[in-house]
Steps between C-alpha positions, in 0.01 A plus 500: 500500500387658826747702700469479890727705712704399810766712667833382637777685694617682192234442250167379402443153356211468258351175379405436138235258407335459158130546440365207320188397321336168452741233352817694583772391749476611856631851572887533516675689775817707533628776698666835475641731771477866526851559653541815713841618587437474886223408745466874572426558130232225493324622804518867395302406189119558522400316175654295233337466157613269227440606139522234223624566153540276201840437361416535121833378351846366603653834398278682743612292790832664563358854540137467598548511889716829482243646262212412739684645808586809319150552369359449843729753654452759223152460340311235698163574338649370178565155619260244346518167692389188316251418779315731741721605776524247785337603829755682721592304810662604815809311609294297755232401249776384270653290782158349557453422133198724438394689192562266206552614143463289190767498236484292186776263393773651288792740541426813710686788666374538865550854618477527882420841640531557882317807612511701816263776645661854505424769763168586319397133514543469137650172360839559314716250331774404753682200343475338159639197314434279203579147390403286206366153535343232284185338655402150411463155658723442794674717747617848392692663776609863438638782715409861426747724693366845570699805561417855618343727256678799652790554739296799643258248642705301751398186673372576852667306783314213655534280802368194305728209441264354246183563307336238708577695820350804340184315390463344840506851650820422700695805386488843308 
């Protein structure tokens, strides 16, 4: 499946379509949304990256997302996504549906990491969230709510009423 990003007022919608070979059915599509707690949080985000992990067993399903979030926050270098990391996209690229990512059919945990540049212009994890979905034929909507990584990194104020206004350069 190929993931393509689109941003909405409080999130980013990504389309899923299956890669297929000769003799197989046409690609299927579905969507998931990276749901920010506010428009200000979405427009403060410099990049969003989606990491994909296989769900190896039904027993793993209940704790996998929390384990992935904890690992990302404590020892990020030890994370081993099933696929190479998706290209990071800014909120406007996601809104426009750019930077697709291919994900195979099956059950996967999708870890969304929103990053923001710090005062030294280094990218730092700003928000994080995870959800599990099964990809197959047909529509597969999913919401991935993200939350602040640290209360010490508050969301800056914005004059934007929507991500669309931000991407159109109508606000700050």
